N, C-alpha and C positions, 0 to 999 in steps of 0.2 A: 504494500500500500504506499503510495507516494505521499509525502508530507511537504507542505510549503510553509516556510517560516515567514510569518507576517511580522516584519520588523519595522519599527517606527524610525523614520529618517529624521535625525536631529539636524536642522538646517544650519546650525552654528558649527557643526562638526565637519561638514564636507564643503569644500570650496567648489566653484563652478568653472574653473579655469579650462574651458574648451574640451573637457573630457566627457561632456554629456552626450556628445554625438558620436555615432559609430565611426571608427577610424580605420576600417578595413582597407580603404584605399591607400593607406600608408604601408601596406604589406605587399610584397612581391610573391605571388603564388608560385611562379616558376622557381624562384630562388629557394623558396621553402621546400619545395618538392626535391630539388637538387641536393639540398643539405641533408635530407632524410636519406636519400639514396646513398650519398657519400658516407654518412656515418654508419650505415648498416651494410657496407660492402664487406666482402670476405677478407680483404687485406688488412682490416682493422681487428680481425680475429675475435670478433665478438666482444670487443672492448674490455677484456679481462684486466683487472688491475694488476700492475707488476709485469705485464707482458709487453712485447714489442708493439703489438697491435694497439694495446691500451695507450701506450705512450704516444703512438702516432695520432690516435683519436684526440688525446688531450692537447697535442700540438696543433692539430687542426682547429680546435675551438679557440685557442689562443690567437691563431692567425686570423680567424673570423672576427674576433673581438677587435683586434688591431685595425682591421680593414673597415670596421664600422665606426671607428673613432672612439671606442671605449678605452679608457685609461687603465693602467695596471691597478689591481686591488690590493697588492701587498708591497707598498712603497713603490719600487721601480719594476716589480715583477708581477706577472700574471699567475704565479704559482704559489700555493701553500703546500709544501710537502707534508704528507701524512705518513708517519712511520707505521708500517703494517707487518704483521707476522702472518704468513700463509701456512696452512697445514692441509695435506691431502691424505686421507686415511687409505690404508691398504684395502682394496676391495675384496681381498681374500679373507678379511678378518671375520671371525665367528665369535658370538657371544654364547657362552655355555652356562646353563642354569642347572643347579644341583640342589637336592634336598640334603640336609645336614647329615643324615644317616647314610648317604650314598646309595640309597635304594632307587632313586629316580633321577633322570638326567634328560635334558633336551638341548639341542644345539640350533642356533639361529643364524641364518645367512645374511651377510651384509648386502644391502640393496633390496633384497626380496622381503626380508623380515624386519630389518632395522637398519638405521644409519647412525653414525656417531662421529663427532669431532671432539678433539681435545681442547680444553681451555688452559692447559698447563704450558702451552707454548714450548713443547718439547717433542722430540721424536718418538718417544715411547712412554706410555703409561700402562700400568698394570693394576687393576682393581679387582679384588675378590671380596665381596661384601654382601651382607644381608639386604634383601629388597624390602622396603617399607612402602605400603600404599598410603599416600597422604592426600587422597581425594583431589581437590582442585589446587592444592598447594598454595593457599591464599591466606594471608594474615592481613585483614582490613578492618581496623577498629571503626572506620566510617560506617561499615555495614554490620558491626558486631559479629564478625566472622573470623574464626581462626582454625585453620586445618592442622596447625602444628601444636596440638594439645600435648600435655604431659611434660616430662623432663626435657628441658631444652638441649641437653647433651645427648639424647637418644638418637639424633640424626647425624651426629658427627661421624664421618667416615663411611656412612651408609649410602646405598643407592635408592633414590626415591622414585617411585612410579607415580606419575601425576597425569590427571586428565586435562585436556586442552579446553579452553573457553572458560566462561564464568559459570557458577552454579545457576540453574534456571530460576526465573522468577515464579512466584506462586500466586494463587488467588488472594491469599492474605497479604502478600507483599509483591504486588505487580511491578514495582520499580526497583526490586532487588537487583543490585549490580547493573543498574541502567535498564532493567527490563529486557527488551529484545536487543538493545544496543550492546555491543561488546565494550567492556571497560579495559583499562590497562591491566587489571588484575587477571584478565583472561588471556593476555598475550603470552606467548612462549618466552619472550625475553624476560618478562617479569618473573615468570616461574623459575627460570634458570637463576635469575639474580637472587631471589628469595631463598632458594635452596642452597646457594652458595653462602649466603649470610648465615644459614643454619649449620655450616660446616659439612654438608654432604659431599661425598666423593663423586657421585655421578647422578644424573637424572635420566629417566626414561619417560618421555611423553608418549601418551597413547593416542595414535592418530585415528580418526574417522573423517570421512569426507565432510560430514555435517558439522562436526565441531571445529575443524580446521578451516573450512570454506574452500578447500582445494583438494585435489586427489593425491594419492600416494606418489604418482609419477612426478608431481611437483616437489614433494619432499625428497624423493630419490635423486632427481637431477640437481636440486639446489644443494644437497649435502654430499653428493657422490663425487664432486669435483673439488677443486681448491676452495677452502673457506678461510676467511681472513678476519683479523681483529686488530685493534689498535695495540701496538707494541707496549708492553708494560716496562717502566723504568724500575730500577732498584728501589726507588723511594715509594713506588706505588703499592699500597697495602690493600687494595681492593680484593676481596675474596674471589675465588674462581673455582670452577669445577674441574676435576680431572677429566671428565668427559660429559658431553651433552648429547643425548640420543633421542631419536624418534623410533617408535615401534608400531607396526600395524596392529590393529585391534585384534586380529586373529592370533598373531604371535604373542601379544600380551596376555590374551586369554589362555594360551598354552602355558605360558610361564607361571601364571597364577595357579593353574590347575595342578601343577607339580606339587604345590603345597596344599592341595585339596581345597583350594579357594575359588569360589565362583566370581569372576570379575564383574559380571553383569549385576550381581547382587551388591557388590561393593559400590558400583556406580550409583545404584538407587540410594544406598546409605549416605554416599558423599554429597547428596543433594540437600541434606539437612545440616543446619549449623551446629548440631550436637554430635556430628560425626567425629569419631576418634581414629587416629592412624591405626593401620592394621599391618603387622609383620606378616609377610606372605609365607614365611617358613621355607624360603628359597634363598640360595646365594647366587649372585650373578658374577661370573668370572669373565673378565674382558681384558685381553692384552692387545692394546690398540697401538699399532705402529703407524707412523705417518711420515711422509715427506715434509721437510720443513724448509721454509725460506723466509728471509727478512728483506724488506725493501721499502723504498719510498714510493708513494703513489700520489699524484698531484690532485688537489683541489684547484680547479681553474677559477680565477677570481678577477673581476673587472669593476670599474667605478665610473659612473657618469655623474659629474659634479652638478649639484643643485644650483639654482639661480638666486636663492635668498641668502645674503651674507650671514644671517643669523642661524638659518635652519640647514644650511648645506653640510653641517657636521653631524646631522641626523640622517637616517637612511630608511628607504623602503628596499627590502632584500627580495630578490627574485631568484628562486632555486629550481634546479632540475639536474638529476644525476646523470653523469656521462657514462657510467660503467654498465656492463651487462655480465653475462656468465662465462664469456670466453669460449674456449674449445673444450668439449666434454664428450659425454656418451653419445654415440651415433643414434640417429633415429632410424626408422624402418627403411628410409631411402639411403642411408649411409652418411647423411649430412651430420657433421660434428660441430659446426660453427653456429653459436647461438647469437645471431646477429642483433637481436633486440631492436627491431625497426620501430614497432609501437612503444616498446618499453626499453629505452626512452629516447631513441633517435628523434622521434617525432616531437617530444618535449623540448629537446635541444634546439631543433630547427625553429620551434615556436619562440623560444626565448632569444635566440639570435635575431629573429625577425622583430621582436619587441625592442631589442637593443638598437637595431637599424632605425626603427621608427622614432625612438626617443632622441637619438643623436641628430636626427634630421628635422626635429621640431623647430619652428621659428623661435627666435630668442624670447619673444613675449610669451610663448607657451611652454617654455622649458619648466620642468617640475621644480618646486621650491626646495624640497629636500633632495639629497643625492640618491641616485639609484645604484644599488650594489648587486652585481651579477655573481652568483655562486653556482658553479657546476661541481658538486661534490663527487668524490670517488667512493667506491665500495658501498653503495646504497644496497645492493643485492645481498651483501654480507652482513646487514644489520645496521644500516644508516651510519656506517663508520666515518665517512668523510664529513658529513654534517655533525655528527657527534664530536669529532675532533675540533671542528670550527667552533662549536659551542663551548668546548673546554679551553681552546686557545684562540679566541676570536681576534680577527685582524682589525675589527672595528668594535667600539664599546657596545656591549649587548644592551645597555640601558639607553643607547642612542638609536636603537633599531625600532622604528615606529610600527613595523609589521612585516611579515613574510608571506609571499605568494609563491607556492610550489606548484610546478607543472610536471606531472609524471604520466605521460601518455596523452596524446592529443587526438581529438576526433578526426577521422579521415573517412568516415562512412557516408556522411551527408549532413547538411545543416539541420539544426534542431531548433525547437521553440523553447528549450529549457536547458539549464545547466545546474550544477551544484558546486559549492565551495565547502569542502569538509572542514568543520570546526568553526564555521562563520557564526553559529549561534552561541559560541562560547565567549565571544568578546565583542567590543564595539566595532570590530571589523565587519560585523554583520550589517551594520548600517551602511557602510560603504558598498558592500557587495549587493545589498538590496537596491541601492540607488542605481548601480550599473545595470541590474536586471530591469528595473523600471524604465530607465532611459532607452533601453532596447526593446521594450515590450516583450521581454522574455520571462519565463517562470523560473524563479529560484527554488529549486527542490532541496529538500533535506537530504540526509544520508539515505540513499536508496537501498543499501545493504548494511544497515547498522550492526547486524550480527557478525559481519566479517571484519569489523574493526579497522577499516582502511585508514581512519585518522591516525592510527599508530604505526602505519606501515610505509611511510615515505619521509622525505628529508625535511619536511616542516616540523615533524615531531620533536627532534632535539631542540628546536627553538622553543616549542611549547613547554617542554620540561624546564627550561630556564626562565620562563615567564614572558617570552616574546609572543605577542598575538600572531597567530599563523593560520593560514588556510591552504588547502590543497585543491586546486581547480580540477574539476571533473566534468566531462561532457554529459549531456542528457541523453534521453532515448526517445523523445518525442520528435521524430524525424519529420521535416517538412514534406519530404518525398519518401514514400515507403521504401524500405531497403529491399533489394532483390539480388539474386545471383550470388557472386562471391562475397559481396559486402555483407549480405544477410548471413551467409555461412560463417564468416569470420566473427561477426558480432554475436551470433548465437552460440558458437562453439569455442569462444576465446579461451575460457579457463580450461577446457578439456583438451584442445588441440594446439593451442598457440602459446599459452602463458608459459614462460621459461622453457620453451622448446625451440629447436632449430627452425621451425615453420614460421616464427615471428620474423618475417622478412618484409621488405618493401615489395609492393605489388602495383602494377601500372593502373589498376582500377581505383587507386586512392583518389578521393575527392579533395583537392588542394583548397577549394573554397571553404570546405568545412574546417580544415586546419586553420585557415586564416580567421574564421569566425571564433574559433576556440582561443587562438592567440590574441585576438583583439580584446577579448574579455579580460585576459591576463594583463594586457597593457593598460586597459581602462582602470582596473582595480589597483594596479601598481601606481598609476599616476595619482589617483584619488588619495591613496595612503601618503604619497610624497607631498601632496598639497593640503592635507587635512590641517585644521587649525590647532588641534590638540593631539597629543600622543594617544593612540589606541591603547586599551587595556582590557584584560580579562574581566569578566563579571565576578563579583565577589563569591558567588555560589559555585564557581567552576573549580575543578580540582587543580587546575594549573595557574590559578590566580596567585599573583605575587604582590604583597602589599606595596603601595607606592613608595613607602619609606625605604624598602629594600631595593626595588627595581630602579627607582630614580634617585635615590639618595636624599629624599626629602626628609626634613625634620618635623 
């Protein structure tokens, strides 16, 4: 069921400097199409971080920013190097589960039954530990919910089996954990982080298509190749897991059955806040060997200076990740290159088009605040480039008025609607609604709130540090009904194209739809840059940061 946010436009908040009109004419359709084609060609090798192809893709973006007249975003450089550690698990790895008395054992195959990566940033980890089922693995005082009951030390050195997603809402509590919408507590990233804080050695997440929002093929391809994380310094005391694993529901059921435990019954018990962790009576023995590499991978950064002498030290930030999955497991056709044309060559082309449009604005129409362009690396590995930027910002975080993220651009056909994930959380919603009204378009709410898209792209690290952020997504109310290849791609994206070699550029793409989508990003970005006050999260939102902390107010 689609929802439309009816947001009140505060006239003192948004200026009207020539951004009320559609600016599609400022975009070059042919150039946008050519940029997508170039960024998704095979010689960029799927834009894997740390690869020669990835470096060529990053350099291409630098060259495009230069040609557009965008200034360097890191003093005299267009690069912020992100120190990454890459690990690639041995695909021959097996996880062996045993009962303590040695009477029963089962072996699980990497790729088919489970996948795992190490968080130890080392070539080999060996864990042989008891498996404890901890339900949804959530400790959320806000909801009076704690799955980690009992002695705090009981989880240290253990392997925790955890369900994906949030506990379901009930008739008595219809808004429990956001109701239908996924909260951060339901994300796999949170579950790994919380388990590490408890001292666990490893985590096994139980995958189902319904709870994850995507099939096992996505988990397999995303975790069966190189995985990356920000390199830890010696001074970094952040807890980590020896391994982070996903397991199919069938395999997890088999593992629990070794200890005479019915996993489906445990799932039902886990829906109640009175649930207590259950020791499955099984040990998991995993000797995980991995290839290891360390390298720098660039965030590409650029700056367009604002026109207001007072406000040009503040910024509207536009983000879109440049990386994809590189070269990996071959599909049925033998193709190994994960070109990532929709995800996210299309977004890159849109942002480059936005940069072109802003630098070519007449002097009287230039934005008051500066525009900062950030193409983060390693988004597909856990938003690492954006996370690094939020930890080591090249511009003060408290001077960022707002962030607009673009991750995938409409190429199916023009729509009457669009959404901006997270717009309802902050006063950015007023800006986004104004843009929709001016174009007589419908602003939709999150069309798939249960899949937690707000937490799954590069705006989220900004949200975590209190910067109002939205992620632009195209609608599905197409002006002309989709047919043929466009309809097939649209209907089957998750099953056949998402994180697969088939995510390639196709000649049937509608460049006018891409321009429509990019123009929305341009309009929102300009309104943020021209707003009279700094946007802020609503006090009721989980990412709200008091003005005293964010802006240094007394």
